[in-house]
N, CA, C, O and the ligand as a Tripos MOL2 file, in Angstrom:
@<TRIPOS>MOLECULE
protein
  277   275    70     0     0
PROTEIN
NO_CHARGES

@<TRIPOS>ATOM
      1 N           0.8500   -1.2180   -0.0020 N.3       1 MET1
      2 CA          0.0280   -0.0020   -0.0310 C.3       1 MET1
      3 C           0.9010    1.3000   -0.0220 C.2       1 MET1
      4 O           1.9070    1.4360    0.6740 O.2       1 MET1
      5 N           0.4380    2.1580   -0.8040 N.am      2 HIS2
      6 CA          1.2850    3.3800   -0.8800 C.3       2 HIS2
      7 C           0.8800    4.2900    0.2830 C.2       2 HIS2
      8 O          -0.3030    4.4660    0.5720 O.2       2 HIS2
      9 N           1.8460    4.8360    0.9120 N.am      3 THR3
     10 CA          1.6560    5.7410    1.9980 C.3       3 THR3
     11 C           1.9820    7.1310    1.5080 C.2       3 THR3
     12 O           1.7350    8.1290    2.1860 O.2       3 THR3
     13 N           2.5290    7.1720    0.3430 N.am      4 GLY4
     14 CA          3.0360    8.4070   -0.2620 C.3       4 GLY4
     15 C           4.1560    9.0130    0.4760 C.2       4 GLY4
     16 O           4.6160    8.5760    1.5310 O.2       4 GLY4
     17 N           4.5740   10.1020   -0.1900 N.am      5 VAL5
     18 CA          5.8430   10.7700    0.2880 C.3       5 VAL5
     19 C           5.3670   11.8940    1.2590 C.2       5 VAL5
     20 O           4.5270   12.6960    0.8520 O.2       5 VAL5
     21 N           5.8480   11.9830    2.4780 N.am      6 LYS6
     22 CA          5.4930   12.9830    3.4160 C.3       6 LYS6
     23 C           6.1710   14.2420    3.0520 C.2       6 LYS6
     24 O           7.3260   14.4750    3.4090 O.2       6 LYS6
     25 N           5.4930   15.0210    2.3750 N.am      7 LYS7
     26 CA          6.1250   16.3690    1.9760 C.3       7 LYS7
     27 C           5.2700   17.5500    2.3220 C.2       7 LYS7
     28 O           4.2360   17.7870    1.6970 O.2       7 LYS7
     29 N           5.7050   18.3100    3.3360 N.am      8 ARG8
     30 CA          4.8400   19.4610    3.7620 C.3       8 ARG8
     31 C           4.9920   20.6320    2.6840 C.2       8 ARG8
     32 O           6.0820   21.0330    2.2770 O.2       8 ARG8
     33 N           3.8390   21.0900    2.3060 N.am      9 ARG9
     34 CA          3.9180   22.2910    1.5030 C.3       9 ARG9
     35 C           3.9620   23.5060    2.3650 C.2       9 ARG9
     36 O           3.2710   23.5810    3.3810 O.2       9 ARG9
     37 N           4.7230   24.4140    1.9970 N.am     10 VAL10
     38 CA          4.9390   25.5600    2.9420 C.3      10 VAL10
     39 C           3.7060   26.5310    2.7710 C.2      10 VAL10
     40 O           3.1650   27.0450    3.7500 O.2      10 VAL10
     41 N           3.3020   26.7460    1.5060 N.am     11 LEU11
     42 CA          2.2050   27.6660    1.1740 C.3      11 LEU11
     43 C           0.8800   27.1540    1.3230 C.2      11 LEU11
     44 O          -0.0650   27.8980    1.5840 O.2      11 LEU11
     45 N           0.7510   25.8150    1.1570 N.am     12 ILE12
     46 CA         -0.5580   25.2920    1.2900 C.3      12 ILE12
     47 C          -0.6890   24.2030    2.4050 C.2      12 ILE12
     48 O          -0.3910   23.0350    2.1550 O.2      12 ILE12
     49 N          -1.0970   24.5570    3.5280 N.am     13 PRO13
     50 CA         -1.3110   23.5320    4.6300 C.3      13 PRO13
     51 C          -2.3940   22.6270    4.2160 C.2      13 PRO13
     52 O          -3.2040   23.0350    3.3840 O.2      13 PRO13
     53 N          -2.4990   21.4110    4.7180 N.am     14 GLU14
     54 CA         -3.5240   20.4770    4.3580 C.3      14 GLU14
     55 C          -4.3060   20.0090    5.6380 C.2      14 GLU14
     56 O          -4.1970   18.8660    6.0830 O.2      14 GLU14
     57 N          -5.0430   20.9050    6.1540 N.am     15 PRO15
     58 CA         -5.8300   20.6020    7.3640 C.3      15 PRO15
     59 C          -6.9970   19.5790    7.1020 C.2      15 PRO15
     60 O          -7.4040   18.8760    8.0280 O.2      15 PRO15
     61 N          -7.4670   19.5070    5.9970 N.am     16 ASN16
     62 CA         -8.6940   18.7150    5.7190 C.3      16 ASN16
     63 C          -8.4080   17.2990    5.0570 C.2      16 ASN16
     64 O          -9.3300   16.6290    4.5920 O.2      16 ASN16
     65 N          -7.1660   16.9020    5.0370 N.am     17 SER17
     66 CA         -6.9070   15.6380    4.5170 C.3      17 SER17
     67 C          -7.3700   14.3980    5.3100 C.2      17 SER17
     68 O          -7.2350   14.3810    6.5330 O.2      17 SER17
     69 N          -7.8850   13.4110    4.6740 N.am     18 ARG18
     70 CA         -8.4530   12.3600    5.4640 C.3      18 ARG18
     71 C          -8.1270   11.0400    4.7600 C.2      18 ARG18
     72 O          -7.7580   10.9890    3.5870 O.2      18 ARG18
     73 N          -8.2890    9.9630    5.5640 N.am     19 PHE19
     74 CA         -8.1630    8.6080    5.0460 C.3      19 PHE19
     75 C          -9.5340    8.2680    4.5710 C.2      19 PHE19
     76 O         -10.5380    8.6140    5.1940 O.2      19 PHE19
     77 N          -9.5690    7.5860    3.4580 N.am     20 ILE20
     78 CA        -10.8460    7.0950    2.8050 C.3      20 ILE20
     79 C         -10.7790    5.6080    2.4100 C.2      20 ILE20
     80 O          -9.7070    5.0780    2.1170 O.2      20 ILE20
     81 N         -11.9420    4.9570    2.4090 N.am     21 VAL21
     82 CA        -11.9230    3.6560    1.8230 C.3      21 VAL21
     83 C         -12.5540    3.7210    0.3590 C.2      21 VAL21
     84 O         -13.6680    4.2000    0.1500 O.2      21 VAL21
     85 N         -11.7650    3.2130   -0.5910 N.am     22 VAL22
     86 CA        -12.1780    3.3460   -1.9550 C.3      22 VAL22
     87 C         -12.4540    1.9890   -2.4860 C.2      22 VAL22
     88 O         -11.6890    1.0330   -2.3590 O.2      22 VAL22
     89 N         -13.6330    1.9720   -3.1080 N.am     23 SER23
     90 CA        -13.9740    0.6170   -3.8090 C.3      23 SER23
     91 C         -13.6280    0.6680   -5.3180 C.2      23 SER23
     92 O         -14.0190    1.5960   -6.0250 O.2      23 SER23
     93 N         -12.9670   -0.2420   -5.7350 N.am     24 CYS24
     94 CA        -12.6900   -0.3910   -7.1580 C.3      24 CYS24
     95 C         -13.8460   -0.6780   -8.0000 C.2      24 CYS24
     96 O         -14.5760   -1.6350   -7.7420 O.2      24 CYS24
     97 N         -14.0500    0.0730   -8.9650 N.am     25 PRO25
     98 CA        -15.2830   -0.1130   -9.8390 C.3      25 PRO25
     99 C         -15.1270   -1.3530  -10.7930 C.2      25 PRO25
    100 O         -16.1120   -1.7900  -11.3890 O.2      25 PRO25
    101 N         -13.9580   -1.8810  -10.9240 N.am     26 ASP26
    102 CA        -13.8900   -2.9940  -11.7270 C.3      26 ASP26
    103 C         -13.9770   -4.3540  -11.0620 C.2      26 ASP26
    104 O         -14.5940   -5.2710  -11.6040 O.2      26 ASP26
    105 N         -13.3590   -4.4990   -9.8760 N.am     27 CYS27
    106 CA        -13.3190   -5.6780   -9.1650 C.3      27 CYS27
    107 C         -13.9950   -5.5960   -7.7700 C.2      27 CYS27
    108 O         -14.1220   -6.6270   -7.1090 O.2      27 CYS27
    109 N         -14.4020   -4.4830   -7.3340 N.am     28 GLY28
    110 CA        -15.0350   -4.3560   -6.0480 C.3      28 GLY28
    111 C         -14.0810   -4.3370   -4.8020 C.2      28 GLY28
    112 O         -14.5430   -4.1770   -3.6720 O.2      28 GLY28
    113 N         -12.8360   -4.4920   -5.0170 N.am     29 ASN29
    114 CA        -11.8550   -4.4540   -3.8990 C.3      29 ASN29
    115 C         -11.9090   -3.0840   -3.2040 C.2      29 ASN29
    116 O         -11.8800   -2.0330   -3.8440 O.2      29 ASN29
    117 N         -11.9840   -3.1400   -1.9260 N.am     30 GLU30
    118 CA        -11.9370   -2.0490   -1.1130 C.3      30 GLU30
    119 C         -10.6450   -1.7890   -0.4200 C.2      30 GLU30
    120 O         -10.1060   -2.6880    0.2260 O.2      30 GLU30
    121 N         -10.1290   -0.6150   -0.5220 N.am     31 GLN31
    122 CA         -8.7660   -0.2930    0.1600 C.3      31 GLN31
    123 C          -8.6800    0.9600    0.7240 C.2      31 GLN31
    124 O          -9.3870    1.8490    0.2490 O.2      31 GLN31
    125 N          -7.9070    1.2120    1.6990 N.am     32 ILE32
    126 CA         -7.7550    2.3760    2.3880 C.3      32 ILE32
    127 C          -6.7350    3.2840    1.7310 C.2      32 ILE32
    128 O          -5.6400    2.8350    1.3930 O.2      32 ILE32
    129 N          -7.0730    4.5650    1.5410 N.am     33 SER33
    130 CA         -6.1200    5.4370    0.9270 C.3      33 SER33
    131 C          -6.3050    6.8600    1.5480 C.2      33 SER33
    132 O          -7.0550    7.0690    2.5020 O.2      33 SER33
    133 N          -5.5950    7.7730    0.9580 N.am     34 PHE34
    134 CA         -5.5800    9.0770    1.4580 C.3      34 PHE34
    135 C          -6.1760   10.0370    0.5280 C.2      34 PHE34
    136 O          -5.7650   10.0120   -0.6320 O.2      34 PHE34
    137 N          -7.1390   10.9330    0.8790 N.am     35 ASP35
    138 CA         -7.8510   11.6480   -0.1790 C.3      35 ASP35
    139 C          -6.9800   12.7510   -0.7480 C.2      35 ASP35
    140 O          -7.4520   13.5110   -1.5940 O.2      35 ASP35
    141 N          -5.7710   12.8690   -0.3370 N.am     36 ARG36
    142 CA         -4.7620   13.7890   -0.8760 C.3      36 ARG36
    143 C          -3.5670   13.1800   -1.2990 C.2      36 ARG36
    144 O          -2.4940   13.7740   -1.2020 O.2      36 ARG36
    145 N          -3.6720   11.9460   -1.7990 N.am     37 ALA37
    146 CA         -2.4760   11.1190   -2.1530 C.3      37 ALA37
    147 C          -1.5580   11.8780   -3.0550 C.2      37 ALA37
    148 O          -2.0160   12.6340   -3.9120 O.2      37 ALA37
    149 N          -0.2180   11.6910   -2.8810 N.am     38 SER38
    150 CA          0.5890   12.3980   -3.7430 C.3      38 SER38
    151 C           1.1870   11.5990   -4.9070 C.2      38 SER38
    152 O           2.0000   12.0640   -5.7060 O.2      38 SER38
    153 N           0.7070   10.3570   -4.9230 N.am     39 THR39
    154 CA          1.0640    9.4510   -5.9960 C.3      39 THR39
    155 C          -0.2030    8.7790   -6.4670 C.2      39 THR39
    156 O          -1.2190    8.7910   -5.7720 O.2      39 THR39
    157 N          -0.1400    8.1720   -7.6900 N.am     40 VAL40
    158 CA         -1.2600    7.4830   -8.2550 C.3      40 VAL40
    159 C          -1.4980    6.1590   -7.3390 C.2      40 VAL40
    160 O          -0.5820    5.3840   -7.0650 O.2      40 VAL40
    161 N          -2.7580    6.0040   -6.9250 N.am     41 VAL41
    162 CA         -3.0920    4.7630   -6.1840 C.3      41 VAL41
    163 C          -3.8270    3.8710   -7.1130 C.2      41 VAL41
    164 O          -4.7680    4.2540   -7.8090 O.2      41 VAL41
    165 N          -3.3500    2.6490   -7.0940 N.am     42 LYS42
    166 CA         -3.9520    1.5380   -7.9510 C.3      42 LYS42
    167 C          -4.5260    0.5240   -7.0890 C.2      42 LYS42
    168 O          -4.0990    0.3010   -5.9570 O.2      42 LYS42
    169 N          -5.5340   -0.1140   -7.6500 N.am     43 CYS43
    170 CA         -6.1770   -1.2880   -6.9900 C.3      43 CYS43
    171 C          -5.2330   -2.2900   -6.6960 C.2      43 CYS43
    172 O          -4.4480   -2.6240   -7.5830 O.2      43 CYS43
    173 N          -5.1840   -2.8780   -5.4660 N.am     44 ASN44
    174 CA         -4.2200   -3.8780   -5.1470 C.3      44 ASN44
    175 C          -4.4660   -5.1750   -5.8180 C.2      44 ASN44
    176 O          -3.5700   -6.0140   -5.9110 O.2      44 ASN44
    177 N          -5.7690   -5.3810   -6.3320 N.am     45 ILE45
    178 CA         -6.1060   -6.7150   -6.9440 C.3      45 ILE45
    179 C          -6.0400   -6.5910   -8.4450 C.2      45 ILE45
    180 O          -5.4690   -7.4830   -9.0720 O.2      45 ILE45
    181 N          -6.5400   -5.6300   -9.0380 N.am     46 CYS46
    182 CA         -6.5130   -5.5700  -10.5990 C.3      46 CYS46
    183 C          -5.6930   -4.5950  -11.2460 C.2      46 CYS46
    184 O          -5.4690   -4.6130  -12.4570 O.2      46 CYS46
    185 N          -5.2230   -3.7020  -10.4090 N.am     47 GLY47
    186 CA         -4.4000   -2.6810  -10.8730 C.3      47 GLY47
    187 C          -4.9350   -1.4120  -11.4550 C.2      47 GLY47
    188 O          -4.1800   -0.5350  -11.8750 O.2      47 GLY47
    189 N          -6.2970   -1.3090  -11.4810 N.am     48 ARG48
    190 CA         -7.0300   -0.1450  -12.0050 C.3      48 ARG48
    191 C          -6.6560    1.0790  -11.1570 C.2      48 ARG48
    192 O          -6.5470    0.9800   -9.9350 O.2      48 ARG48
    193 N          -6.4560    2.2540  -11.8230 N.am     49 VAL49
    194 CA         -6.1590    3.3940  -11.0950 C.3      49 VAL49
    195 C          -7.3580    3.9470  -10.3270 C.2      49 VAL49
    196 O          -8.4260    4.1740  -10.8960 O.2      49 VAL49
    197 N          -7.1670    4.1540   -9.0630 N.am     50 LEU50
    198 CA         -8.2070    4.5430   -8.1910 C.3      50 LEU50
    199 C          -8.1290    6.0760   -7.8210 C.2      50 LEU50
    200 O          -9.1330    6.7840   -7.7410 O.2      50 LEU50
    201 N          -7.0140    6.4620   -7.6310 N.am     51 ILE51
    202 CA         -6.8020    7.9320   -7.2080 C.3      51 ILE51
    203 C          -5.6340    8.5150   -7.9770 C.2      51 ILE51
    204 O          -4.5560    7.9340   -8.1020 O.2      51 ILE51
    205 N          -5.9380    9.7690   -8.5110 N.am     52 VAL52
    206 CA         -5.0180   10.4490   -9.3640 C.3      52 VAL52
    207 C          -4.6320   11.7670   -8.5960 C.2      52 VAL52
    208 O          -5.5340   12.5630   -8.3360 O.2      52 VAL52
    209 N          -3.3870   12.0270   -8.2350 N.am     53 PRO53
    210 CA         -3.0300   13.3040   -7.5250 C.3      53 PRO53
    211 C          -3.2130   14.4420   -8.5230 C.2      53 PRO53
    212 O          -2.9220   14.3180   -9.7130 O.2      53 PRO53
    213 N          -3.7190   15.5820   -7.9720 N.am     54 THR54
    214 CA         -3.9430   16.6600   -8.8750 C.3      54 THR54
    215 C          -3.1140   17.8830   -8.3120 C.2      54 THR54
    216 O          -3.1210   18.9320   -8.9560 O.2      54 THR54
    217 N          -2.4070   17.7860   -7.1410 N.am     55 GLY55
    218 CA         -1.7550   18.8050   -6.5770 C.3      55 GLY55
    219 C          -2.5360   19.4290   -5.4100 C.2      55 GLY55
    220 O          -1.9480   20.1020   -4.5630 O.2      55 GLY55
    221 N          -3.8160   19.2120   -5.3660 N.am     56 GLY56
    222 CA         -4.6680   19.4660   -4.2080 C.3      56 GLY56
    223 C          -5.4140   18.2540   -3.7660 C.2      56 GLY56
    224 O          -4.7860   17.2410   -3.4580 O.2      56 GLY56
    225 N          -6.7650   18.2950   -3.7140 N.am     57 LYS57
    226 CA         -7.4910   17.2210   -3.4810 C.3      57 LYS57
    227 C          -7.3310   16.2320   -4.5950 C.2      57 LYS57
    228 O          -7.3300   16.5880   -5.7740 O.2      57 LYS57
    229 N          -7.1900   14.9310   -4.1970 N.am     58 ALA58
    230 CA         -6.9150   13.9110   -5.4210 C.3      58 ALA58
    231 C          -8.1950   13.7680   -6.1270 C.2      58 ALA58
    232 O          -9.2780   14.0580   -5.6170 O.2      58 ALA58
    233 N          -8.0220   13.2700   -7.4290 N.am     59 ASP59
    234 CA         -9.2330   12.9700   -8.2290 C.3      59 ASP59
    235 C          -9.5020   11.4320   -7.9430 C.2      59 ASP59
    236 O          -8.6990   10.5580   -8.2690 O.2      59 ASP59
    237 N         -10.7020   11.1860   -7.3050 N.am     60 ILE60
    238 CA        -10.9350    9.7650   -6.9260 C.3      60 ILE60
    239 C         -11.6930    9.1480   -8.0340 C.2      60 ILE60
    240 O         -12.7900    9.5840   -8.3830 O.2      60 ILE60
    241 N         -11.1010    8.1130   -8.6030 N.am     61 LYS61
    242 CA        -11.6940    7.3960   -9.7950 C.3      61 LYS61
    243 C         -12.5460    6.2380   -9.2760 C.2      61 LYS61
    244 O         -13.4060    5.7380  -10.0020 O.2      61 LYS61
    245 N         -12.3410    5.8370   -8.1300 N.am     62 GLY62
    246 CA        -13.2470    4.7460   -7.6930 C.3      62 GLY62
    247 C         -14.3820    5.2470   -6.8260 C.2      62 GLY62
    248 O         -14.6010    6.4590   -6.8160 O.2      62 GLY62
    249 N         -15.0880    4.4710   -6.1350 N.am     63 LYS63
    250 CA        -16.1570    5.0190   -5.3120 C.3      63 LYS63
    251 C         -15.7400    5.1170   -3.8830 C.2      63 LYS63
    252 O         -15.1230    4.1800   -3.3770 O.2      63 LYS63
    253 N         -16.0250    6.1490   -3.2230 N.am     64 ILE64
    254 CA        -15.7080    6.3300   -1.7820 C.3      64 ILE64
    255 C         -16.7780    5.5810   -1.0090 C.2      64 ILE64
    256 O         -17.9600    5.8900   -1.1580 O.2      64 ILE64
    257 N         -16.4080    4.6130   -0.1930 N.am     65 VAL65
    258 CA        -17.4070    3.9130    0.4780 C.3      65 VAL65
    259 C         -17.4200    4.3200    2.0020 C.2      65 VAL65
    260 O         -18.4120    4.1190    2.7030 O.2      65 VAL65
    261 N         -16.3500    4.8600    2.4390 N.am     66 ARG66
    262 CA        -16.2910    5.3410    3.8370 C.3      66 ARG66
    263 C         -15.1620    6.3180    3.8730 C.2      66 ARG66
    264 O         -14.2240    6.2760    3.0770 O.2      66 ARG66
    265 N         -15.2990    7.2680    4.9020 N.am     67 VAL67
    266 CA        -14.3130    8.2620    5.2060 C.3      67 VAL67
    267 C         -13.9620    8.0990    6.7300 C.2      67 VAL67
    268 O         -14.7850    8.1700    7.6430 O.2      67 VAL67
    269 N         -12.6380    7.8730    6.8610 N.am     68 LEU68
    270 CA        -12.1610    7.6560    8.0780 C.3      68 LEU68
    271 C         -11.5410    8.9870    8.6210 C.2      68 LEU68
    272 O         -10.4470    9.3660    8.2030 O.2      68 LEU68
    273 N         -12.2090    9.6540    9.5060 N.am     69 SER69
    274 CA        -11.7130   10.9540    9.9280 C.3      69 SER69
    275 C         -11.2540   10.9320   11.4050 C.2      69 SER69
    276 O         -10.8050   11.9520   11.9270 O.2      69 SER69
    277 ZN         -9.7140   -3.6070   -8.8610 Zn       70 ZN70
@<TRIPOS>BOND
     1     1     2 1
     2     2     3 1
     3     3     4 2
     4     3     5 am
     5     5     6 1
     6     6     7 1
     7     7     8 2
     8     7     9 am
     9     9    10 1
    10    10    11 1
    11    11    12 2
    12    11    13 am
    13    13    14 1
    14    14    15 1
    15    15    16 2
    16    15    17 am
    17    17    18 1
    18    18    19 1
    19    19    20 2
    20    19    21 am
    21    21    22 1
    22    22    23 1
    23    23    24 2
    24    23    25 am
    25    25    26 1
    26    26    27 1
    27    27    28 2
    28    27    29 am
    29    29    30 1
    30    30    31 1
    31    31    32 2
    32    31    33 am
    33    33    34 1
    34    34    35 1
    35    35    36 2
    36    35    37 am
    37    37    38 1
    38    38    39 1
    39    39    40 2
    40    39    41 am
    41    41    42 1
    42    42    43 1
    43    43    44 2
    44    43    45 am
    45    45    46 1
    46    46    47 1
    47    47    48 2
    48    47    49 am
    49    49    50 1
    50    50    51 1
    51    51    52 2
    52    51    53 am
    53    53    54 1
    54    54    55 1
    55    55    56 2
    56    55    57 am
    57    57    58 1
    58    58    59 1
    59    59    60 2
    60    59    61 am
    61    61    62 1
    62    62    63 1
    63    63    64 2
    64    63    65 am
    65    65    66 1
    66    66    67 1
    67    67    68 2
    68    67    69 am
    69    69    70 1
    70    70    71 1
    71    71    72 2
    72    71    73 am
    73    73    74 1
    74    74    75 1
    75    75    76 2
    76    75    77 am
    77    77    78 1
    78    78    79 1
    79    79    80 2
    80    79    81 am
    81    81    82 1
    82    82    83 1
    83    83    84 2
    84    83    85 am
    85    85    86 1
    86    86    87 1
    87    87    88 2
    88    87    89 am
    89    89    90 1
    90    90    91 1
    91    91    92 2
    92    91    93 am
    93    93    94 1
    94    94    95 1
    95    95    96 2
    96    95    97 am
    97    97    98 1
    98    98    99 1
    99    99   100 2
   100    99   101 am
   101   101   102 1
   102   102   103 1
   103   103   104 2
   104   103   105 am
   105   105   106 1
   106   106   107 1
   107   107   108 2
   108   107   109 am
   109   109   110 1
   110   110   111 1
   111   111   112 2
   112   111   113 am
   113   113   114 1
   114   114   115 1
   115   115   116 2
   116   115   117 am
   117   117   118 1
   118   118   119 1
   119   119   120 2
   120   119   121 am
   121   121   122 1
   122   122   123 1
   123   123   124 2
   124   123   125 am
   125   125   126 1
   126   126   127 1
   127   127   128 2
   128   127   129 am
   129   129   130 1
   130   130   131 1
   131   131   132 2
   132   131   133 am
   133   133   134 1
   134   134   135 1
   135   135   136 2
   136   135   137 am
   137   137   138 1
   138   138   139 1
   139   139   140 2
   140   139   141 am
   141   141   142 1
   142   142   143 1
   143   143   144 2
   144   143   145 am
   145   145   146 1
   146   146   147 1
   147   147   148 2
   148   147   149 am
   149   149   150 1
   150   150   151 1
   151   151   152 2
   152   151   153 am
   153   153   154 1
   154   154   155 1
   155   155   156 2
   156   155   157 am
   157   157   158 1
   158   158   159 1
   159   159   160 2
   160   159   161 am
   161   161   162 1
   162   162   163 1
   163   163   164 2
   164   163   165 am
   165   165   166 1
   166   166   167 1
   167   167   168 2
   168   167   169 am
   169   169   170 1
   170   170   171 1
   171   171   172 2
   172   171   173 am
   173   173   174 1
   174   174   175 1
   175   175   176 2
   176   175   177 am
   177   177   178 1
   178   178   179 1
   179   179   180 2
   180   179   181 am
   181   181   182 1
   182   182   183 1
   183   183   184 2
   184   183   185 am
   185   185   186 1
   186   186   187 1
   187   187   188 2
   188   187   189 am
   189   189   190 1
   190   190   191 1
   191   191   192 2
   192   191   193 am
   193   193   194 1
   194   194   195 1
   195   195   196 2
   196   195   197 am
   197   197   198 1
   198   198   199 1
   199   199   200 2
   200   199   201 am
   201   201   202 1
   202   202   203 1
   203   203   204 2
   204   203   205 am
   205   205   206 1
   206   206   207 1
   207   207   208 2
   208   207   209 am
   209   209   210 1
   210   210   211 1
   211   211   212 2
   212   211   213 am
   213   213   214 1
   214   214   215 1
   215   215   216 2
   216   215   217 am
   217   217   218 1
   218   218   219 1
   219   219   220 2
   220   219   221 am
   221   221   222 1
   222   222   223 1
   223   223   224 2
   224   223   225 am
   225   225   226 1
   226   226   227 1
   227   227   228 2
   228   227   229 am
   229   229   230 1
   230   230   231 1
   231   231   232 2
   232   231   233 am
   233   233   234 1
   234   234   235 1
   235   235   236 2
   236   235   237 am
   237   237   238 1
   238   238   239 1
   239   239   240 2
   240   239   241 am
   241   241   242 1
   242   242   243 1
   243   243   244 2
   244   243   245 am
   245   245   246 1
   246   246   247 1
   247   247   248 2
   248   247   249 am
   249   249   250 1
   250   250   251 1
   251   251   252 2
   252   251   253 am
   253   253   254 1
   254   254   255 1
   255   255   256 2
   256   255   257 am
   257   257   258 1
   258   258   259 1
   259   259   260 2
   260   259   261 am
   261   261   262 1
   262   262   263 1
   263   263   264 2
   264   263   265 am
   265   265   266 1
   266   266   267 1
   267   267   268 2
   268   267   269 am
   269   269   270 1
   270   270   271 1
   271   271   272 2
   272   271   273 am
   273   273   274 1
   274   274   275 1
   275   275   276 2
@<TRIPOS>SUBSTRUCTURE
     1 MET1         2 RESIDUE 1 A MET
     2 HIS2         6 RESIDUE 1 A HIS
     3 THR3        10 RESIDUE 1 A THR
     4 GLY4        14 RESIDUE 1 A GLY
     5 VAL5        18 RESIDUE 1 A VAL
     6 LYS6        22 RESIDUE 1 A LYS
     7 LYS7        26 RESIDUE 1 A LYS
     8 ARG8        30 RESIDUE 1 A ARG
     9 ARG9        34 RESIDUE 1 A ARG
    10 VAL10       38 RESIDUE 1 A VAL
    11 LEU11       42 RESIDUE 1 A LEU
    12 ILE12       46 RESIDUE 1 A ILE
    13 PRO13       50 RESIDUE 1 A PRO
    14 GLU14       54 RESIDUE 1 A GLU
    15 PRO15       58 RESIDUE 1 A PRO
    16 ASN16       62 RESIDUE 1 A ASN
    17 SER17       66 RESIDUE 1 A SER
    18 ARG18       70 RESIDUE 1 A ARG
    19 PHE19       74 RESIDUE 1 A PHE
    20 ILE20       78 RESIDUE 1 A ILE
    21 VAL21       82 RESIDUE 1 A VAL
    22 VAL22       86 RESIDUE 1 A VAL
    23 SER23       90 RESIDUE 1 A SER
    24 CYS24       94 RESIDUE 1 A CYS
    25 PRO25       98 RESIDUE 1 A PRO
    26 ASP26      102 RESIDUE 1 A ASP
    27 CYS27      106 RESIDUE 1 A CYS
    28 GLY28      110 RESIDUE 1 A GLY
    29 ASN29      114 RESIDUE 1 A ASN
    30 GLU30      118 RESIDUE 1 A GLU
    31 GLN31      122 RESIDUE 1 A GLN
    32 ILE32      126 RESIDUE 1 A ILE
    33 SER33      130 RESIDUE 1 A SER
    34 PHE34      134 RESIDUE 1 A PHE
    35 ASP35      138 RESIDUE 1 A ASP
    36 ARG36      142 RESIDUE 1 A ARG
    37 ALA37      146 RESIDUE 1 A ALA
    38 SER38      150 RESIDUE 1 A SER
    39 THR39      154 RESIDUE 1 A THR
    40 VAL40      158 RESIDUE 1 A VAL
    41 VAL41      162 RESIDUE 1 A VAL
    42 LYS42      166 RESIDUE 1 A LYS
    43 CYS43      170 RESIDUE 1 A CYS
    44 ASN44      174 RESIDUE 1 A ASN
    45 ILE45      178 RESIDUE 1 A ILE
    46 CYS46      182 RESIDUE 1 A CYS
    47 GLY47      186 RESIDUE 1 A GLY
    48 ARG48      190 RESIDUE 1 A ARG
    49 VAL49      194 RESIDUE 1 A VAL
    50 LEU50      198 RESIDUE 1 A LEU
    51 ILE51      202 RESIDUE 1 A ILE
    52 VAL52      206 RESIDUE 1 A VAL
    53 PRO53      210 RESIDUE 1 A PRO
    54 THR54      214 RESIDUE 1 A THR
    55 GLY55      218 RESIDUE 1 A GLY
    56 GLY56      222 RESIDUE 1 A GLY
    57 LYS57      226 RESIDUE 1 A LYS
    58 ALA58      230 RESIDUE 1 A ALA
    59 ASP59      234 RESIDUE 1 A ASP
    60 ILE60      238 RESIDUE 1 A ILE
    61 LYS61      242 RESIDUE 1 A LYS
    62 GLY62      246 RESIDUE 1 A GLY
    63 LYS63      250 RESIDUE 1 A LYS
    64 ILE64      254 RESIDUE 1 A ILE
    65 VAL65      258 RESIDUE 1 A VAL
    66 ARG66      262 RESIDUE 1 A ARG
    67 VAL67      266 RESIDUE 1 A VAL
    68 LEU68      270 RESIDUE 1 A LEU
    69 SER69      274 RESIDUE 1 A SER
    70 ZN70       277 GROUP 0 **** ****
């Protein structure tokens, strides 16, 4: 599982970042990720891209089934 690179941005603090459970639309696998992932997150089972980093809030390609706050 990717935990991403811990890189603090000086100008943009990230107070609202959360862990989320994302469901893969292809195989239904659910896995925990970070809604501001700094790297592309792929499904652990089939490899489908689930989260694409955008510089801010990540683009979630899968379905968010739960938010762990
Ligand atoms: Zn999958």
